[in-house]
N, C-alpha and C positions, 0 to 999 in steps of 0.2 A: 437459510434459503431458501425457497419454495425448493428448487429440488434434490433436496434431502430431504425437507418437509414430504413431497411425492412419494420420493423411495419408503419412507418409513411408518407412508400414511399416517400423518398426523397435518395435513393442509384438509384444513373447509376450502368444501363444493358449492357454490351458488349456483339451481338449475333454475333459469329463468322460463318457464313456459313451462307448462306438464297438461302437455296433448302427446299425441300422437309421437314427436319425436322427444320429446322431455324426457317422461319416465319411462321409459324402456332403458333410457340412460343413469338418470337417475339408480335403478333397482340397479341397474349393472354395477355403478361406482359404492352403493351404499352396501351391497351382496362381498364387492372384492372389500370394503371393510373404512371408507372412509366416512369421515361426518358430510354424513350430505342437504342441504336448505334446501326445498323446492318452493316456489312464487309461483305467481300467476295471479294477473287480478281478476280472474273472472272469479267474482265470490263463491258464486251457485257451483262453482267443479271445485275447488279449496274443500268447498264445507263438507260435499260428496266425500272426497277421500280421505276427509277428515271422518266421518264415519263408516269410514271401510265399505265405501259402496263401490263395486266393479266399475270405474267410468273410462274401460277399454276393457272390454269381454275376453276381447282374444290375448291378453295377457298370461304369463303363465301360474301358475301358484307360487312357484320361488322368486317371481315379479313381485306376484301381488305379496306377500312377505313382506319382502325384503322393502316395500313403500307400506308398510305401517306407523304411521304416527308411532315415534318413541327409537327408542335403539340405536341405528345409522341413519334415518331419518328422519328427519320433522319440517313441517310446511311452517311458513315461518310470511310472513308481513310484515315487520319490524327492523327499519331501516336499520338499526342500530349493528343491531345482530346479523343483519345482510355485510354490512361493512367491513365481517372480525373474514368474510367467505377470503382465501385464495383466489379461490378461482375461480370465473363465473361462465356460466355458460349460456347462449340466447337459442335459444330453442324455441321461438315465436313462426307464427306463418307471416307463407310470404304469395300471397294474391297476386290476382290480375285486377288490373281499374276496368272503367270501364270500356279503356279502349283498347285492352290489352296487352297493356304497359305496364310496368312492374309495381306493384304497391311493394311499398319496403317501408311504413309508417308504424308497424309492426319493429321492422328489427328498429328504424331509428326510436323507436318511445324505451321501447325494450334500453338501446346503449347510451342514450341523456340520461334514463334509470341509472345506470350502473357506473357512468359519470360523476354521480350523484353520487355514491360511494365508493370509489375505487382508492388506493388507498398504493403507495408505491413495493414493487416485484409483485403486483398481480398478474393473474396470466386471464384473458379475456378470448375463448373461443364460440367463433359462431356457427353453428349450422344447421341452422334454413340451408336449404335452398336456395339459390341462386341465380343472377351474374357476375360475370367475371369483371370482379374490380366495384364490387359488394366491399367485401370486409378495408384494403386502402381507403378508398374514397368515403364512405358512409361512413363504414363505423369507429376506423383508426379515428378520426378527426371530430368524430362526436364525443371520443372520450377522450376524445383531449380539454377536453374543455371543462374538467375536472383540474387543470392547469399541471397535468402532468403528460409527459412527451412519450408517447409511443416508442416501443424498440429502446427505451436511455432508462423510463420512469416504471414500466410496464410493457406485457407483450400480449403483444395479441395475433391468435391464428384460427386457422378456418382449418374444421374436421369435420364436412357434410355426415349428415343421417344417410343409414343406408335401413330402412328400419322397410317391412314387406310382414304388414300385416297378416298374422293368423301363417305366417309359412313356419311348420313344427320341423321342413327338417334341413333347413338352415334357422337354428337360434342366433337370437341378437348377439351375443358374445362369438360364435365363430364367424361371424360377418369380417372381411380384411377392412379396417373405417382407415381411410387419408386421410394424410396434416397435411397443408402448409404454412407457412407460419409465415407474418409479418419481414420477418429477420430470420438466420437463422439458428440462434439461440429459441425464438418463440417455437419455430418448429421443432424443434428437440425436450422444452417441454412439453411441449402436448404430447411427442411419443410415446416421450415415459409416461405419463397420464393414461395417457389410455392403452398405455401396454398393461397396465393395474388390472385392467377390464374386461380384455377385449383379446381373443385369443394373436393375435395380427395386426400389424399394425405400416402401411404403410405411407412411409414419408414423399415428400415431390418438392420442388423444389421453391416453389410459391402458392403466396394464397388465389391467385388469379389460375393456376396449373388443375387444382383442388377443386376451383369453385370450377370450373371447362368441367374436368372428368366426370361430377355428378352430374354437368347438364346431359354429355355424351350419351353418361347409361340410358338416361332417362327420353333424348330424344330419339335417340336408339333403336327402341319398345316402341314409343310413338306411330315411328316415321314405318320402323316395320308390320304396326294394326296398322295403319293407315293401309300402306298395299296391300296385303289378305284384304280388311275393306272391298276396297275399289277393285280388290281382284273378283271376289264375290258378286258385288253387283255384271260386273263384266259376265262373267260365267254364267251367271245367271239366265243374262240375258240373250245369253249361246244355246242356253237349254242342259249348260254342260252344273254338274256335283261340284262347288265348291271345296265342301267337305271331302270329298270324295282324293280333289285331287291335291288338297292338302294331304294329304292322308298319302298318297302317294307319294309327295313328291318326299315327302318327309324320313321314308326307305331312304333312300342316301345319305350311305356312314359319317362321308365330309360335304365343306360348302352350304350347306342345307342349316337355317333350324328352326323349327318350329316355328308359327304362330298362328294364333289363330283368328276367324275372323267374328263380329259381336254388335251387339246395337251398340257405342259409339265405346268411347275412354272416361275411366273414371278413377280416383283418388285424389289427394292433395297434387303429384308430382306432374302423372304422363302426362295429363290432358295441357296442362296447365306450360312444364315448362319450354317444350318446342316455341313457344310465342315469347320468354324470356330471354332466347338466343335471339330470334328474329329482332329482341329491339336491340337486341348489344350490335345485334350485326350493322344492324340501318345507322347505328350508333356513329358506330367506326365506317360509314360509307358505303359496307356492300345492302347488295342482297340478299338475304334467302329463300329464294321462292321457294328451295324445295322443299325444307323445311317448316313456311309458313304453309302451301300445300297441303303437309302432311296434321296437319293443325286441323284446316278448316273442314277436310274427310271428315277427319274421327267425330270432328261438334257436325257436321252435319247428319253422321248415322242414324239416330233418333227420327230427323221427319223421314228417314226412307221406311223404318220399321212404323212413321205412322199409317207410311202411303198403304204397304202393306196390308195390317186392319184395316183401312175404308176398303184396298178391293174386294179385301176375303171374305166379309162382311157384306160387299155390294155382290158380289156370287151368287150369297145367298137369298137375296132383294132385304138386306134390312140397309135402311141407315146407320151411319157414326152417329148423327143425334139421335141424342137418349140410348141408344146403347148401353150396356153394363158392362165394362171393361177390366179382369182382374188380372192385375199384373202378378207375375211369380216373382219374388223376389225385387230388390228393391236399393239392396245398396248394392257398393259398382263394385265385387270378386262375392265368390263362393266363401261362405260359411265364416264370413266374418258382417261385424255392424255398422259399417263405414257407408255414410252414405257422403263423403265428400265428392262434388262433383258427378255424383251417380246421377250417371244417361237415365236410369226413372224417373228422374225429377223431371227433363225434359220431357218424357212422352206420358210422365204424365200432364206437364203445366199445359201440355200441347194439343192430346184429348178430350181435357176440358176445355180447355177453350172453344173446342170445336164440336162443344156441347156433348160428349162421353160423360157417361154414370160413373168415374174412376177411384173400383175397389184396390187394395195389393192384400196378398201372403205374403209375410216373410218372420222368418223363425227367432230371427236375430234383430230383427226390427220393429219394437213395439208401436213404436210413433212414429211418421214423415211428416213435416212442413213442405209441402211439394204444392200446394194451391194459395191465391190470395185467399182468398177467403175464411179456411178453417183449418189443421191438421188433418192428414187423415189416419189411423187406427185397425195395427192391423187384422185379419179376418182369421178365422178358420177353413184351415184348409178341410173339407172333407168333401163329401158328397154332395150332397145340397146344395152347395157357396157353387162346387162347379158347373151344377146344373144352370144354378140357377142366370150364371153369364151369358152373355151375346157371344165375347171371343174370350176368349185365354189366351192371352203372353208370356211367352216365356224368357224374363228381363237378364238374371240372375242363376246360375243352377247349383244349390244349396242342394250340400247330400241329403240331408235334413227333406228335405220333399221326395213324397211317393207320386214316382213316375204311371206307376203300374195303375195309383189312382187318377192322377190328371187326366189318361190317355181314355181312362175306363167313359172317365163320367163329363167331360169338356164337348161341350157342341162344336167346339171350334180349338183350333190354337195357328197361333202363329208362337212359331218355333225360333227362338234366336242367337241361340248355345248350340241347335240340332242335339239335341239330350233325348226329345223323342220320335226319332228318324227311325228306332231301332223296330219300335213298335208303331209309330202310323205314318211310317211310308206310304203311300201309293193308297192314303184314305183318304177322300170328299173332305174331310175336318182338315190334315193338316196343313198348313201353309210354312215354309220357310222365311225369312226372313237377314 
């Protein structure tokens, strides 16, 4: 029985989707002693993994070691071998469509693929962030195209990812995992399995509760960031330092959680999930005005930064058209290489559309595609590069940046992260955004 194979670690696991969710999950189970098959439709990614290349730079040495082909982890595209898996994890992207509606095309494709492999007694676990009802209404029916019945011949569960790339103080294993099953047995099997690789597993009553909890986690963050972003705009108009206000409020030891303003939201989850929940609300005949407004505020922040750049240049008698704009950081947060939904990409596109000559420095991102014409290559942060720019825009506060160097040599700075305030506050070259 699968329950026994989970406990004696003889169960074979397949992880479908070897990205920011699938790779850490595969590493966790490989390190726990399970045989893990990694499957991805991106041939270039699979080839890079086979060569041992660090496709996700933020993975720890222990995770990278566990993901070397051989021993407990193997890359696999062979259907017959994948058919041997007792457990299938679906770790595929869930982006937005053109009208900010959920795009479940990858979930549907992965579910249909696993249906072609499914055998009795298997467990299928969706890990992708999605709206409530996806596991029951989308994944399970597609899996049943195998001719087997969910809850009778095989089990289905939802266990949302909780990855935070580059977060050293909360390694993947120590973050509690939520589990909701289509049936009580599905939940119990998934809980038992995850407990072999993670320190804490929290069972909930259904897939829908787990799906909703995951959305709540991310919407909570998005809404609070939208609040401080809007507060920044209001306080700046009142000639009050928003950063000092946040610092002051943060001294309260209870009833307040600190969030910092910035140039917008990035990463796969936080900018997207409010729209997943809003879509689910509309489907249920309810409005989600507060959540949708938060998404709109965060989405509009790059435009505010562009306006600040334009005004800062104008104050020096320079037009934006033809100006050389140097972005510091294009990753969505500090000290990672992840550019998914990064506000720097929106900034780059908008500035280029207005005629600016855009370049960037980022020690973690050597190449980025943010213009229609051609990819941009990272520039080295040097005194000459800074001095040659008309304006330097601080977008991502990587710890590797030499802020003293920037303060000394940049002719004009637009700072979206407040990192240069202590060095340049009061200097006519310094503008906060």
